[in-house]
Structures are given as C-alpha cells and as structure tokens.
N, C-alpha and C positions, 0 to 999 in steps of 0.2 A: 431403571427398567429398560431393557433393550428388546426391540422387536426385529423380526426378520422379514425379508421379501419386499423391501422398499424399492419403489421406482423413483429414481432421482433425476431431475433435469438440472443441468449445469449450464449457466450462461458464461460467455467469454472464454470458450475453449480454444480459440485461435492463439491466445497468449500462453506462454509456456506454463505458468503457474496454474491456470485454469485447466489446461490439458493434463498436467501431471496429477492434479487433484481428481479429475474425472476418472483417470486410469486407476488411481489408488482406490477410489470409491467403488469402482466396478469389481475390484478384487476382494472387497469386504464381504464376509459371509452374511452380514445383515442386510445386504443390498442385492436385489435380484436383477436390476437393470439400471443402466445409466445412459441418459440421452444428453449428448453435448450439442449446444446450439451456438452458432456464431454466423457472421456474415461471410467469413472466409474460412476455408478448412485449415486446421492446424498443420504445422510442418512436421511434427513428430508422430510417432506411432500412437494410435488410439486404442490398441489392444481390443478389449471387449466392449468399448464404448460405441454406442450408435450415434453417428453424427448426422445432424439435420441442419442444412444451410438455411438460416432464417435470420431476419432482423427483428430484434425484440421491440423496435419502434412500430412494427407492423402488427395489426390485430391477428395475423395468422398464428402468432405464438399461442393464442388461446386454443386453436384447433390442435396444435401439437400436444399441448398439455392434456387435452381431452382424449385424443387418439391414443396416446401412450399410457393413459391411466396414471399419470404422475401424481404421487402423493407427497413428494418432497422437492422443493425448488431451492437451489443454491445460486444466489445472484452474485456473480464475480466479474461482471463486465463494466464496472465503474472505472473510467479512465482517469489517470492522475496527471497526464501531460498533454497539452494541446498539440504538441508536435506529432504525437502518435495518432491523432485523430483528424489531422488536416486543418487545424485552427481552433480557436476558442469557441466559435459559434457551433461548429460540428461537435466538439467535445461536450458542450453543455446539452446539446440535443440528444446525443447518445446517452449521456448520464441521466439526465432528468426526464426527458420525454420517454426514453427507453424504459426507465424504471416505472414510470406511470403506466405505460402500456402493459408491462409485465404484471404489475399489481392488479390492473383491471382484469387481465386474464386469470390471475389467481383468485380474484374475487368471484368469478363465475365458475371456478372449478370446484364442484361439490365434493370431489374426492381428495382435495388437498388437505394435508394434515400438518405440514411443517414448512416453514419458510426460513432460510438462513441467508443473512446478508453479510458479505465480507465488507465491513466498514473500516474505518481508520481513526487513529487518535488525532489525525489532523483536524477533526471536527472540533477539538478543544481550542484550536488556534495557538498562538504564541505571542505573549506580551509581557511587559515588565510588571503587570499586575497579577500574574498567574500564581496560584498556590504551588507549594512544593510538589504535590502530587495530586493529579485530578482523579476524583472518584467518578463512577458512572452517573451519579445523580447531579453532578456539577455542570454548569453551563460555561461556555467560553467567556472570559472577561471582556473580550471585544468580539462581537458577532462578525463572522466573515462577510465581506461585502462583494467578493468576486472570486473567481477561480475554483479550483478543486475543492477547497474547504467549504465554499458556499454550496457547491453541488452536493457534497456529502451531507451537509446540514439539511438541505431540502429533501434529499433522498431518505434520510432517517425520519424526517417529519412525515413523509408519505407512508413509510413503513409503519410508523406508529398509528397513523390513521387506519391503515389496513388492519392492524391488530385489533383496533376497537370495533371495526365492522365485522371481522371474522374471529370472534373470541374462541371458536372451535379449532383454530389453527395455532400451533405453537410457533412463535416468532423469536428467532435468536439473532441478535446483532453482535458481531464480533468486531470490536474496535481494535484493530491490530496496530502495534507500533510499526515503524518503518521496517518493511520486510527486506532482508538482505541475504545474500548468498552468491555462490559462483554463477548461478544461472539467471539472476535477477537484473533486469534493465529498468531503471526507474530514475526519477530526478536525483534521489540521494546517492544511488550507486554511480550515476554519471558524474556527480560532484566529486566523489572520492576517487574516481578514475582519472581526474585531471592531473597532468604532470606537475603543476603547481596549484596548491589549494588556497584560494582566496578566503580569508576570514574577515569578520567585522571587527575593526579596531576597538579594543577595550572590552570585548565580550568573549566569554568562554562557555558556550551553551552546554546544557546537559542533554545527552542523547540516550535513547533506548532503542533496541533492535529486537526483531523476531526473526529467527532463522527460517529460510524458505521451507525446510522440512517440517518445522514446527507449525508453520502456517497450514500446510497440508494436513498435519496431524490434528490440529484443533478443528479444522473443517470436518474431517472424518469423525471426530469425536462428537461434534455438534449434530451431525446427520444421524448418527446411530444411537444417540442418547436423548431421552425425552426431557430435555432441559430448555426452558424458555427464559428470555431476558436479554439484557445488554451487558456485555463483558469486555473490559479492557484485557488485551492479550499482549504480553511482552516477556522477553527473557529477564531473568533476575538481574538486578543491579543497573547501574548507569555508567556511561563513559562521558567524560568531558570531551569536547571537540579537540582540545589540545592533546589529550591522551590518545584519541583515535588516530590523528595524523602522525603521532609519534610511533604508533604501532605499525603504520604503513611505511614509515621512513620516507615520507613525502616532504618536499619543500613547501613552505607556506609563505604567503604575503598578506600582511594585515592592511586593510583598506577601510576608510570611512564608509558607513553604510550606503551613502548615496553613490559612491564610486563602485561598490559591489553591484549596485543596481544597474549602473551604466555598463559595467563589464558583463553582467548577466544578460542584458539585451543583445550584446554582440554575440555571446556564446549561444544564446537561444536562437538567434537568426541563423547562425552557422550550424545549428542542430548538434552542438557539442555537449551542452548541458542545459537544463531548464532552471533558470533563476527567476521564478515567479515571485511576486511580493510576499506570498505566504512562505515560500522557501527561504527568502532572506530573513523574514521574521523568525523562522525556526532556527536559522543559523546565527541569529542574534541572541535570542532568549532561551532557545531549547524548549524542552517539555518533559515532564515526568508524569506517569500514570500509576495509580494504585491497582495492583492485580490480585487483591485479596479475594474478590468475588470469583475470579477465574479458577482459583484453587478450591475454595470452600463450596461454591454453588455449582459451577460448571464442572468441576472435578477434573480439570486439565492441568498438567505440569509440563512446561516446555523442557525439552531435552538439553537445550543449550542456553547459557546465560547470554546477556547482552554482549559481553566481551568475547565469549567463545564464538558467537554468531559472527561478530565483526572480524575476528581473526580468520575464520573459515573463508569469508569473502576476501579478505586481504591477501590470503595465501595465493590467490589466482592472479594477482596484479603483477605486471612486469615492471622492472626498475625503470625509472624515468630517464636516466642518463642525461645526455646533453639537451634533452627536450626542455628541461626546467629553465635553462638559460634563455633559450629561444622564447619560451612563454613569457618570462618576466620582461624581456625586451619588448614583446608584443603588448603586454599590459601597459607599459609606459607609453607606448604610442596611442593606444586606445583611450586610456583614461587621462593622459596628460600629466600623470603624477610622476614625481621624482622617486623612482623605485630603484632598489639595488640592481646593478648590472649583472650580478651572478646570483644563483640560488642562495637564500639564507641558509645558515648552518642548520642541519637537522638537529632537532631537540631530542635528547634522551638516547637510550640504548636500543639495540635491535629488538624486534618482537620476539617473545618466548624466552 
C-alpha cells in the first residue's frame, strides 16, 4: 500500500548521497515536501528541497519537525570516518548524541508515522568466527568495541528502543553493504583508489557492494512503501578481494596484518585513506549478508549486482602509472619491510 502527500525530513544532506536522495524523494509523486537538514549547506543543486541549517544534536530539530508537519524522517547523517568529522570524539558525538536528540524529537512528534535509518552491514563486524552469510536476526560474533561499528550498534539500539516506545511509528532499518560508485567518497572507495593496494597476507576476503543509485532507490522505496523492519541491502553475488583488484588492474602488496595497521596509521594521518581496526578486520575476513528479506518482505531488487556496481566505480579510476613504484618504495620506508622495488605483476586479464 502506498500513500501520497508525505512530508519527509532528511538528515545529512550536505553529503552527496544525502543531497541526491533528498532531490530524488522530492520528485516522487508520493511525497509532497522534502526538508533537508544539516549543519552546512550542500554544494550541489537542491532543486525542490527546502534546506534548513540545523544541527541534529540541538533540540531545535524538534521545532523543525513540528513546524514542517513532518510525518517521515530519514536519518542519513551517520558518519563512517573520523577524518570527515574532525576526529573520533566529534564523530561519536555527531553519530550517537545526534541520533539520540533526533529520536527524542521524533518521540515528541505526534504526527510522525515513519522513521527510516540508513544503517550498514558493518554492524555485523568481521571475524574468523562469522557465518557464511549474516541474516538480520544474527548478532556479530565479536561485539564492536570502538569506531564506526560501535556507533552503528548503539544507534540501532536506540532506534529499537524508540520503536518500542512509539509502536504507532513504522521503523525501517536498512543495513546497506558498502556503497560504491563514481560519486562515493568513503573508507572503502579511498582504499581502492590507492595506487598500490595493500592486502593482508594469507587472506582473500569476500566483499559485497551496493551501487549508489540502488542506495537511493531503496531509500525511496522505503519512504513510499508501508514496510517496517530491518533489512540487509546488497547487490547480488560477492567478489573476492583478489577478484576486485584484478578488475581494477591495480598493483597489490601483501603485508602481515600488523604492518597493514602501521601503514594505515600513516595513510590516515595523511588523510589518504582510513584504515581503522574495523576496516582492517573487514579486509582480513570480509563479510557476507543474506538479502532474502530485502526481496521477499521489503520488495526491493537492486538494479546492479555486486560486480556490476564495482565495475561502474572502477571505470572512473585513472591508471596508476609510475605512482605504483613510488608508493611501494614508500611502503618499504614506512613499514621497514623488504618489499619489491617495482610493482608486482598484475594478476589476470583486463576488466570486461
């Protein structure tokens, strides 16, 4: 069943994905108005979206929800990398405290009917004890103790508490696989943009991706369809990390896990890529999720498979050229390891 005339508030519209979703939602015939909220204005065109400059950590968000007669809230302002937030402390405050204030505002909004959370499969963690595929009713084998994964686990817990207090509100949690595409800037896309891709020696993790257009598509579907629950969202199939780098025709260098961590600290300090402990865990063990509920209950089908989404991202990357040699020489200096002086031979054939 689909209704019309919804008034949708979207958090996190200063980032490209949040802005693009808000614009897409405003064009939907089932939506009468979209209000975009963030602390800074977005760089791109907002079309018919009404922008309100506000911090969701501030109780003023409740006044905005009331003034605009918002009946649907889409929470997209959960930050994955401390570098974009100004440090881990600020990141946690934005993620957790911001969500708590937003939910407090939603609690008081008598007219609210639907809450959608853009969550992530990172909530399942990554370890050597993981099942082949995580279902939505499964818990992580190792509870996250820090970083983005811990933030998301806390956020989902607060959202579940809100759902118990407001049973009249439909709550939809979308646990998206790593979102990838030409316009996405994230820890995983920064990793694949490196001239030489460091891998964890002895491991070839399984990866799943969701194309950025399908992320926007599933959010639109969730907003305009009366379905509640928690859903894994990912493109069909998996890629092994070795297959992914082969498609990119990137050079790789295999390092022991502790050396990847040391390298990650350097790259993170230089703001080149984010190698948090959870990222290293993911690049060691990978992760797979079951998407049966996405199809049978949510009624959504991604337009791109995992491989197709990755190829669309990879098509925008420039060749590394001589940068690979310079990077490997730099790795040797940073890690103290005896690494090959030239890029390792690329594995496999060209993409396509």
